[in-house]
C-alpha positions as CSV (number, residue, x, y, z in Angstrom):
1,M,0.0,0.1,0.1
2,A,1.2,3.4,-0.8
3,E,1.7,6.3,1.9
4,L,-1.1,8.8,1.7
5,F,-0.8,11.1,4.5
6,S,2.0,11.5,7.0
7,V,3.0,13.5,9.8
8,K,6.6,14.1,10.9
9,D,8.0,15.6,14.2
10,L,4.9,18.0,14.9
11,E,5.0,20.2,18.2
12,T,1.7,22.2,19.3
13,Q,1.8,24.2,22.3
14,F,-0.9,26.3,24.0
15,H,0.2,29.7,25.6
16,T,-2.0,30.6,28.6
17,R,-1.9,32.6,31.7
18,E,-0.6,29.9,33.9
19,G,2.3,29.1,31.2
20,T,2.9,27.4,28.1
21,V,1.2,24.0,27.6
22,H,3.4,21.3,25.5
23,A,0.3,19.5,23.9
24,V,1.9,17.6,21.3
25,N,5.9,16.7,21.6
26,G,7.3,15.6,18.1
27,V,4.7,13.3,16.9
28,S,5.3,11.3,13.9
29,L,2.8,9.1,11.9
30,S,1.7,7.6,8.6
31,L,-1.7,6.5,6.9
32,Q,-1.5,4.2,3.8
33,E,-4.1,4.1,1.4
34,G,-7.5,1.9,2.4
35,E,-6.1,1.9,5.9
36,T,-7.6,2.4,9.2
37,L,-5.5,4.2,11.9
38,G,-6.5,4.5,15.4
39,I,-5.4,6.8,17.7
40,V,-6.0,6.0,21.2
41,G,-5.3,7.5,24.8
42,E,-7.0,9.5,27.6
43,S,-8.4,12.6,27.6
44,G,-5.8,15.7,27.3
45,C,-3.2,13.3,25.7
46,G,-2.8,15.4,22.8
47,K,-4.3,12.9,20.2
48,S,-7.0,15.3,19.0
49,V,-4.8,18.2,19.3
50,S,-2.4,16.4,16.8
51,M,-5.1,15.9,14.1
52,L,-6.7,19.4,14.6
53,S,-3.0,20.8,14.3
54,T,-2.5,18.8,10.7
55,L,-5.6,21.0,9.3
56,R,-4.5,24.1,11.3
57,L,-7.9,23.9,12.8
58,I,-6.4,24.9,16.2
59,P,-7.2,28.2,17.7
60,Q,-4.5,30.7,17.0
61,P,-4.1,32.2,19.3
62,P,-3.4,30.6,22.2
63,G,-2.4,27.6,19.9
64,E,0.7,27.3,18.0
65,I,1.9,25.0,15.9
66,V,6.1,25.3,16.6
67,A,7.2,22.5,14.4
68,G,6.9,19.7,12.1
69,K,5.3,18.8,8.5
70,A,1.8,17.2,7.4
71,N,2.5,16.1,3.9
72,F,-0.6,15.1,2.0
73,Q,-0.3,14.3,-1.7
74,G,3.6,15.8,-2.1
75,R,2.4,19.1,-0.2
76,D,3.1,20.3,3.5
77,L,-0.4,21.2,4.7
78,L,1.4,23.4,7.5
79,E,2.9,25.5,4.4
80,L,-0.2,26.1,2.3
81,S,-1.9,29.5,2.1
82,R,-5.5,29.7,3.6
83,E,-7.3,29.5,0.1
84,E,-5.0,26.2,-0.9
85,L,-5.9,24.6,2.5
86,R,-9.6,25.5,2.1
87,H,-9.7,23.6,-0.9
88,V,-8.2,20.5,1.2
89,R,-10.5,20.5,4.1
90,G,-13.8,19.1,3.4
91,A,-12.9,18.1,-0.2
92,Q,-9.9,15.6,0.3
93,I,-9.7,15.2,4.2
94,G,-12.8,15.1,5.8
95,F,-13.5,15.8,9.7
96,V,-15.8,14.6,11.8
97,F,-16.0,16.4,15.0
98,Q,-16.7,15.2,18.5
99,D,-19.7,16.6,19.2
100,P,-22.2,17.4,16.1
101,M,-24.1,19.5,18.4
102,T,-21.8,22.5,18.8
103,S,-20.2,21.7,15.1
104,F,-23.2,22.4,13.2
105,N,-24.8,25.6,12.8
106,P,-28.2,25.8,14.9
107,V,-29.7,28.3,12.6
108,Q,-29.4,26.8,9.3
109,T,-31.2,23.7,8.0
110,I,-29.0,20.3,7.8
111,G,-29.5,20.6,4.0
112,K,-28.2,24.0,3.5
113,Q,-25.0,22.9,5.6
114,L,-24.7,19.8,3.4
115,M,-25.3,21.6,0.3
116,E,-22.7,24.1,1.1
117,P,-19.4,22.3,0.5
118,L,-20.7,20.8,-2.3
119,E,-21.4,24.2,-4.0
120,I,-17.9,25.6,-2.9
121,H,-15.6,22.3,-3.7
122,L,-17.3,20.8,-6.6
123,G,-18.7,23.5,-8.3
124,M,-22.5,22.0,-8.0
125,N,-25.4,24.4,-8.9
126,K,-28.5,24.1,-6.2
127,K,-30.4,21.4,-8.0
128,Q,-27.4,19.2,-8.1
129,A,-26.2,20.0,-4.6
130,W,-29.8,19.2,-3.2
131,D,-29.9,15.9,-5.1
132,R,-26.3,14.7,-3.5
133,A,-27.5,15.8,0.0
134,I,-30.1,13.2,-0.4
135,E,-27.9,10.5,-1.7
136,M,-25.6,11.2,1.1
137,L,-28.2,11.0,4.0
138,N,-29.6,7.9,2.4
139,M,-25.8,6.5,2.3
140,V,-25.6,7.2,6.2
141,R,-29.1,5.7,6.4
142,I,-31.5,8.5,7.4
143,P,-35.0,7.7,6.5
144,N,-36.8,10.2,4.7
145,P,-34.0,12.2,3.6
146,E,-35.9,14.6,1.5
147,D,-37.8,15.6,4.6
148,R,-35.0,15.5,6.9
149,L,-32.7,18.1,4.9
150,K,-35.2,20.7,5.7
151,D,-34.8,20.2,9.5
152,Y,-32.5,22.0,11.8
153,P,-29.8,20.0,13.9
154,H,-31.8,20.2,17.3
155,Q,-34.5,18.4,15.4
156,F,-32.3,15.3,14.9
157,S,-31.3,12.9,17.7
158,G,-27.7,12.5,18.8
159,G,-27.2,9.5,16.5
160,M,-28.9,11.0,13.5
161,R,-26.7,14.0,13.8
162,Q,-23.5,12.1,14.0
163,R,-24.8,10.5,11.1
164,A,-25.4,13.8,9.1
165,M,-21.9,14.7,10.2
166,I,-20.6,11.8,8.7
167,A,-22.5,12.4,5.7
168,M,-21.3,16.1,5.3
169,A,-17.4,15.0,5.9
170,L,-17.8,12.3,3.2
171,A,-20.1,14.8,0.8
172,C,-17.1,15.6,-1.7
173,S,-15.8,12.0,-1.6
174,P,-12.3,12.7,0.5
175,Q,-9.4,10.4,0.2
176,V,-8.9,10.9,3.9
177,L,-11.8,10.7,7.1
178,I,-10.4,11.9,10.4
179,A,-13.1,10.8,12.8
180,D,-12.5,12.6,16.4
181,E,-14.4,10.4,19.0
182,P,-17.3,10.3,16.9
183,T,-19.1,7.9,19.1
184,T,-18.4,9.3,22.6
185,A,-21.5,10.8,23.4
186,L,-23.9,7.8,22.0
187,D,-25.2,4.7,23.7
188,V,-23.5,1.6,22.8
189,T,-26.1,0.6,20.4
190,I,-26.1,3.9,18.4
191,Q,-22.3,3.1,18.7
192,A,-22.1,-0.1,17.0
193,Q,-24.6,1.4,14.4
194,I,-22.1,4.3,13.4
195,M,-18.9,1.6,13.5
196,D,-21.1,-0.6,11.2
197,L,-21.5,2.5,8.9
198,V,-18.0,3.7,8.7
199,L,-16.8,0.1,7.9
200,S,-19.2,-0.3,5.0
201,L,-18.5,3.1,3.6
202,R,-14.8,2.2,3.9
203,K,-15.3,-0.9,1.9
204,E,-17.7,1.1,-0.6
205,L,-15.7,4.4,-1.1
206,G,-12.1,3.0,-0.7
207,M,-11.2,5.4,1.9
208,S,-8.5,5.5,4.5
209,I,-9.5,6.6,8.3
210,I,-7.9,8.0,11.2
211,W,-10.0,7.5,14.1
212,I,-9.4,9.0,17.5
213,T,-10.7,7.7,20.4
214,H,-10.2,6.8,24.3
215,D,-12.2,3.5,23.9
216,L,-9.7,0.6,23.0
217,G,-12.4,-1.5,22.6
218,V,-14.0,0.5,19.5
219,I,-10.6,0.2,17.9
220,A,-10.2,-3.6,18.4
221,G,-13.1,-4.1,16.1
222,L,-12.5,-1.1,13.6
223,A,-8.5,-0.3,13.0
224,D,-5.9,-2.1,11.2
225,R,-3.3,-0.1,13.2
226,V,-2.9,1.4,16.6
227,I,-1.2,4.4,18.1
228,V,-1.1,5.0,21.8
229,M,-0.7,8.3,23.0
230,Y,0.6,9.6,26.4
231,A,1.3,13.5,27.6
232,G,1.6,14.4,23.9
233,Y,4.1,11.6,23.0
234,I,3.5,8.2,21.0
235,V,4.3,5.5,23.4
236,E,3.3,2.5,21.0
237,E,2.6,1.9,17.5
238,A,1.8,-1.8,16.5
239,K,-0.6,-3.7,14.0
240,V,-4.4,-4.0,16.2
241,K,-3.7,-7.8,16.8
242,D,-0.5,-7.3,18.1
243,L,-1.2,-4.3,20.6
244,Y,-4.0,-6.7,22.0
245,V,-1.9,-10.0,22.4
246,R,1.4,-8.7,23.3
247,P,1.4,-4.8,24.5
248,E,4.7,-3.8,25.2
249,H,4.2,-0.2,27.1
250,P,3.5,-0.3,30.6
251,Y,0.6,2.5,29.7
252,T,-0.8,0.7,27.1
253,L,-0.9,-2.7,29.3
254,G,-2.6,-0.7,32.1
255,L,-5.1,0.5,29.7
256,L,-6.0,-3.1,28.5
257,R,-6.2,-4.2,32.2
258,S,-8.5,-1.6,33.0
259,L,-11.0,-3.1,30.3
260,P,-13.9,-5.3,31.5
261,R,-13.7,-8.7,29.5
262,L,-16.3,-11.4,29.3
263,D,-14.0,-14.0,30.5
264,M,-12.8,-12.5,33.5
265,D,-14.0,-13.4,36.7
266,E,-17.1,-11.6,37.8
267,K,-15.4,-11.2,41.4
268,K,-12.2,-10.0,40.2
269,R,-11.7,-5.9,40.2
270,L,-10.4,-4.2,37.5
271,V,-7.1,-2.8,37.9
272,S,-6.8,1.2,37.5
273,I,-3.5,3.2,36.6
274,E,-2.6,4.9,39.6
275,G,-1.6,8.3,39.8
276,V,-2.7,11.3,37.1
277,P,-1.0,12.5,33.9
278,P,1.9,15.2,34.1
279,V,1.1,18.8,33.9
280,L,2.8,19.8,30.6
281,F,3.9,23.3,31.3
282,K,7.5,22.1,30.7
283,K,8.5,19.4,28.2
284,P,9.6,16.0,30.0
285,K,12.9,15.3,29.8
286,F,12.5,12.0,31.4
287,C,9.8,9.5,30.8
288,P,6.3,11.3,31.2
289,F,4.6,8.0,32.6
290,A,7.6,7.3,35.2
291,S,5.5,8.5,38.0
292,R,3.0,6.2,37.4
293,C,4.7,3.3,36.0
294,P,5.4,0.0,38.1
295,Y,8.2,-1.3,35.7
296,R,10.2,1.9,36.2
297,V,14.2,2.0,36.3
298,E,16.3,4.7,37.4
299,K,17.0,5.4,33.5
300,C,13.3,6.3,33.2
301,L,13.7,9.1,35.6
302,D,16.9,10.6,33.5
303,E,15.9,9.9,29.7
304,N,13.1,10.0,27.5
305,P,13.1,6.8,25.8
306,P,12.4,7.3,21.8
307,L,10.3,4.6,19.9
308,M,11.8,1.6,19.5
309,L,11.3,-1.4,17.3
310,V,10.5,-4.5,19.4
311,G,9.0,-6.6,16.8
312,E,7.6,-6.7,13.2
313,N,5.9,-3.1,12.5
314,H,5.8,-2.6,16.4
315,K,7.4,0.1,18.4
316,T,7.4,1.2,21.7
317,A,9.1,4.1,23.8
318,C,10.1,2.2,27.0
319,W,13.4,1.5,28.7
320,V,12.3,-1.9,30.2
321,D,10.9,-5.0,28.5
322,T,7.7,-5.7,30.6
323,Y,7.8,-9.3,30.3
324,T,11.4,-9.7,31.3
325,G,11.7,-6.9,33.2
326,K,14.9,-6.4,31.6
327,E,16.2,-3.0,30.5
328,R,16.4,-2.9,26.5
């Protein structure tokens, strides 16, 4: 598979009254054609900010992209003019935001908001855009699409709004879809429906997907490859099966142990990760997970480990082999 999208050494900061927050610290990743890449981690780890930064969607100020490249089709998105970038967003890279209620304009109909990117990016007239909008709502399985296009966002349920948001993101047939926790606010049944919908659309349209979530259970059934983030760093990267069968980083181990399993003794308590994530007013010079890590050694408090190859297409940023207890 050919590489479609890549990020290299991305760093993003937020300047606040309390100080500068180092939200993303040297993130590098790649996305292949037709691949689904999952990005996981707890809230505040930098996963959403990383992807918003690649399309320059973070508010500036207080946000600032201080380093890095985001290459798409041979062009660095961070160097494009506003007008050039405008033709990439929506047309070639679609983005599904975390909360559709705050992403849709509450005083415009769903139809008007679906038609707008079609008129701007594809040059459609109103009749063509209207017909395409009906087609898109049909595609995401919203019943009575012609009538629903005349409705406002508040008239849709949470699941329907998320479907409409996916329809808008896919309206111009983008090559890449970035989905930022699109099922977080939905119940389990609707989550499953949205995941099934995205999987079927991936097969139908042949697009690549970056799926951002804190839910490892969602990623297991969706992604081909997974990146785990912590405190603005990538701490593990592997094929989805390898990550679940043999996680290498203590943080990934902790996340998986905190998940309920069907084969688990019902009397057995889930294991939580002790402590809290670091406050990133200073860029860590040692392992950012060290204070919470049961495997830490002296070196962890002196140096921040780079991503190291520990298996076929499996990388981790840890000085210790968690299975042998020996230093790498």
